[in-house]
C-alpha positions as CSV (number, residue, x, y, z in Angstrom):
1,M,109.4,92.4,79.5
2,M,110.5,95.9,78.9
3,S,111.0,98.5,81.7
4,V,107.9,100.8,82.3
5,L,107.0,103.8,84.5
6,S,103.3,103.3,85.2
7,V,102.0,106.7,86.2
8,V,98.8,106.5,88.3
9,C,97.4,110.2,87.8
10,A,94.7,111.7,89.8
11,R,93.4,115.2,90.8
12,A,91.2,116.9,93.0
13,G,89.4,119.2,90.5
14,S,86.6,117.0,88.7
15,K,83.7,118.6,87.7
16,G,81.3,115.9,86.7
17,L,81.8,114.1,90.0
18,P,83.8,116.0,92.8
19,N,86.8,114.2,93.9
20,K,85.7,111.2,92.1
21,C,89.1,109.5,92.5
22,M,88.7,109.6,96.5
23,A,84.9,107.8,96.3
24,C,84.6,104.5,97.9
25,I,83.5,101.6,96.2
26,G,83.3,98.6,98.8
27,N,86.4,99.1,101.5
28,K,88.3,100.9,98.6
29,R,88.4,104.0,97.3
30,V,88.2,104.1,93.3
31,V,91.9,105.3,92.9
32,E,93.1,102.2,95.0
33,Y,91.9,100.3,92.4
34,S,94.1,101.5,89.6
35,I,97.1,102.0,92.3
36,E,96.7,98.3,93.5
37,Y,96.5,97.1,89.7
38,S,99.7,99.0,89.0
39,M,101.8,97.6,91.8
40,S,100.6,93.8,90.6
41,L,102.6,94.2,87.1
42,G,105.5,93.0,88.1
43,E,109.3,94.0,89.0
44,N,109.8,95.6,86.2
45,V,106.8,98.3,86.6
46,K,107.8,101.2,88.7
47,T,104.7,102.7,89.9
48,V,104.2,106.4,90.4
49,V,101.0,108.3,91.7
50,S,100.5,112.0,90.4
51,T,98.3,113.9,92.4
52,D,96.9,116.9,94.5
53,I,94.7,115.4,96.9
54,E,96.0,115.6,100.4
55,G,94.1,112.3,101.3
56,L,95.7,110.3,98.6
57,I,99.2,111.4,99.4
58,K,98.7,110.5,103.1
59,Y,97.4,107.2,101.7
60,C,100.8,106.9,99.6
61,Q,102.9,108.0,102.3
62,N,101.0,105.0,104.9
63,N,102.0,102.5,102.4
64,N,105.0,103.5,101.2
65,I,104.1,104.1,97.6
66,T,106.2,106.6,95.3
67,Y,104.3,110.0,94.9
68,I,104.4,113.1,93.2
69,R,102.5,116.2,94.6
70,R,101.4,117.9,91.8
71,K,102.1,121.5,91.5
72,P,98.4,123.5,91.0
73,G,99.5,124.5,87.7
74,L,99.2,121.2,86.3
75,C,95.8,120.6,88.0
76,K,93.4,122.9,86.6
77,D,90.7,122.5,84.2
78,E,92.6,123.2,81.0
79,S,95.6,121.6,82.0
80,K,96.7,118.6,79.6
81,I,97.6,115.2,80.6
82,D,100.9,115.3,78.8
83,D,102.0,118.1,81.4
84,A,101.8,115.6,84.1
85,L,102.8,112.6,82.5
86,A,106.1,114.8,81.7
87,D,106.7,116.0,85.2
88,A,106.4,112.1,86.5
89,I,108.8,111.2,83.8
90,E,111.3,113.9,84.8
91,K,111.3,113.4,88.2
92,T,111.2,109.4,88.3
93,G,111.9,107.8,85.0
94,E,113.3,108.9,82.1
95,Q,115.4,105.8,82.2
96,Y,112.2,103.7,81.8
97,E,111.9,102.5,78.0
98,L,108.0,102.6,78.2
99,C,105.5,104.7,80.1
100,S,102.1,103.9,81.3
101,L,99.1,106.1,81.7
102,V,96.9,104.6,84.6
103,Y,93.6,106.8,85.4
104,G,92.7,107.1,88.5
105,S,89.3,107.4,88.1
106,I,89.1,103.6,86.4
107,P,88.1,100.9,89.1
108,T,88.1,98.0,86.5
109,R,91.3,96.7,85.7
110,Y,92.8,93.9,83.6
111,K,96.6,93.0,83.9
112,D,96.2,90.9,80.4
113,L,95.3,93.9,78.5
114,F,98.7,95.7,79.8
115,Y,100.6,92.8,79.2
116,E,99.4,92.6,75.5
117,A,100.0,96.2,74.7
118,V,103.6,95.8,76.2
119,D,104.3,92.9,74.3
120,F,103.0,94.5,71.1
121,L,105.4,97.2,71.4
122,K,108.3,94.9,72.7
123,H,108.1,93.1,69.1
124,H,107.1,96.0,67.0
125,P,109.9,99.0,67.4
126,D,108.2,100.6,64.4
127,Y,105.1,101.3,66.5
128,D,104.8,104.7,69.1
129,A,102.2,103.7,71.5
130,V,99.4,100.9,72.3
131,L,96.0,102.9,73.0
132,S,92.6,100.5,73.9
133,M,90.2,100.9,72.2
134,E,86.1,99.8,72.0
135,N,83.6,100.1,69.1
136,V,81.0,102.6,69.9
137,E,78.5,100.4,68.7
138,K,75.2,102.3,69.6
139,F,76.7,105.4,70.5
140,N,77.8,105.5,67.0
141,P,78.2,109.5,65.5
142,A,75.7,108.9,62.6
143,W,72.7,108.4,65.5
144,M,73.8,111.7,67.5
145,F,72.1,114.9,67.3
146,D,73.9,118.3,68.6
147,L,72.5,119.2,72.1
148,N,69.0,120.9,72.0
149,E,66.6,120.9,75.0
150,E,63.6,122.4,73.1
151,I,63.8,120.5,69.8
152,L,65.1,117.7,68.5
153,P,67.4,118.5,65.7
154,L,66.9,117.4,62.2
155,V,69.6,114.5,60.8
156,K,69.8,112.9,57.6
157,E,69.1,109.2,58.8
158,V,72.2,107.0,57.1
159,N,70.8,103.6,58.3
160,H,68.6,102.4,61.1
161,R,70.2,99.2,61.7
162,R,73.3,99.5,63.9
163,Q,75.2,96.7,61.5
164,G,74.6,99.5,58.9
165,L,76.6,102.3,59.8
166,P,80.1,103.2,59.3
167,Q,82.0,101.8,62.4
168,K,84.1,103.9,64.8
169,M,85.9,103.4,67.7
170,T,86.9,105.4,70.5
171,H,89.7,105.5,73.5
172,I,88.3,103.9,76.7
173,G,91.1,105.0,78.9
174,H,92.2,101.5,79.8
175,T,95.5,101.0,78.4
176,F,97.4,104.1,77.4
177,I,101.5,102.6,77.2
178,F,103.9,104.8,74.8
179,R,108.0,104.9,74.2
180,T,109.2,107.3,76.9
181,K,112.0,109.0,75.2
182,E,110.2,109.8,72.1
183,F,107.1,111.3,74.0
184,Y,109.4,113.3,76.0
185,E,111.2,114.7,73.1
186,R,108.4,115.8,71.6
187,Y,107.3,117.5,74.7
188,K,110.6,119.2,74.9
189,H,110.2,120.1,71.0
190,V,113.4,118.4,70.3
191,R,111.5,115.6,68.0
192,L,109.3,117.2,65.5
193,Y,105.3,116.2,65.4
194,D,101.7,117.5,63.9
195,R,100.2,119.1,66.7
196,I,97.0,119.4,65.0
197,Y,96.3,115.4,65.3
198,L,94.9,113.9,68.5
199,Y,97.5,111.9,70.5
200,S,100.2,113.1,68.0
201,I,102.7,113.8,71.0
202,F,102.4,110.3,71.6
203,G,103.6,109.2,68.3
204,S,102.5,108.9,64.3
205,K,102.1,105.0,64.3
206,I,99.8,104.1,67.6
207,K,98.1,100.6,67.6
208,P,94.6,100.8,68.5
209,M,94.1,97.7,71.1
210,L,90.3,96.7,70.3
211,T,88.4,95.2,73.4
212,D,84.8,94.7,74.5
213,T,86.3,94.0,78.1
214,L,84.1,95.9,80.7
215,I,85.7,99.3,81.5
216,I,83.9,101.9,83.6
217,D,85.6,105.5,83.7
218,I,83.8,107.2,86.5
219,D,82.7,110.7,85.6
220,N,79.2,111.2,87.0
221,E,77.4,109.8,90.0
222,R,75.5,107.2,87.1
223,D,79.2,105.5,87.0
224,L,80.1,105.3,90.4
225,K,76.3,103.7,90.9
226,I,77.5,101.0,88.1
227,A,81.0,100.4,88.8
228,R,80.0,99.5,92.7
229,A,77.2,97.3,91.1
230,V,79.9,95.6,89.0
231,L,82.5,95.3,91.4
232,S,80.2,93.8,94.1
233,N,79.2,90.9,91.8
234,S,82.0,88.9,90.8
235,T,79.8,86.9,88.3
236,L,79.9,90.3,85.9
237,Y,83.5,91.5,86.6
């Protein structure tokens, strides 16, 4: 397998659910699920935790887990994940062929999705990255309204049946793997790229890896309750 730097990212400044990565599900914190997943991926995968959370730093120290104490400037609401990844690469992993972004807010984890992505990049050198995606189904933009608490805005009906809508997909956060050297060169402005496009710093040819696997990205109290219910029931997860 190709060598991979797996960067588990968790910061304290969440607005939707404060300190969500340190919330408990069962006898583990949310971020522990991501860390254990990353560390179980094999000897070719190097795990590093990038965080400003003191409790998580202590957890890493107690469990001999490599970590980076992320600088305050990289932990603001307006900070981009690109900066945290570049920081981790500079300090830990320029020699790794691939880099994997592991969000500390996703406790539902599947190793087969990681292996599928790495294998794809191994056999398709013309691709720059792999992102896990899902079909938005009933959350199709055609059925959405601009936020207005006073009156329902007027929206032209496109199709009342979901099956007849133009299909859309969205990144679900589980798997995000890209070529380390090329990303870092774009970040350092050594390699040119078109910045107006989403994810363009990760490459111009990105494989969307569609999945219908149950993935919960915790952003609010509702998400946390769903994750607790799912992870406590082995028949659902």
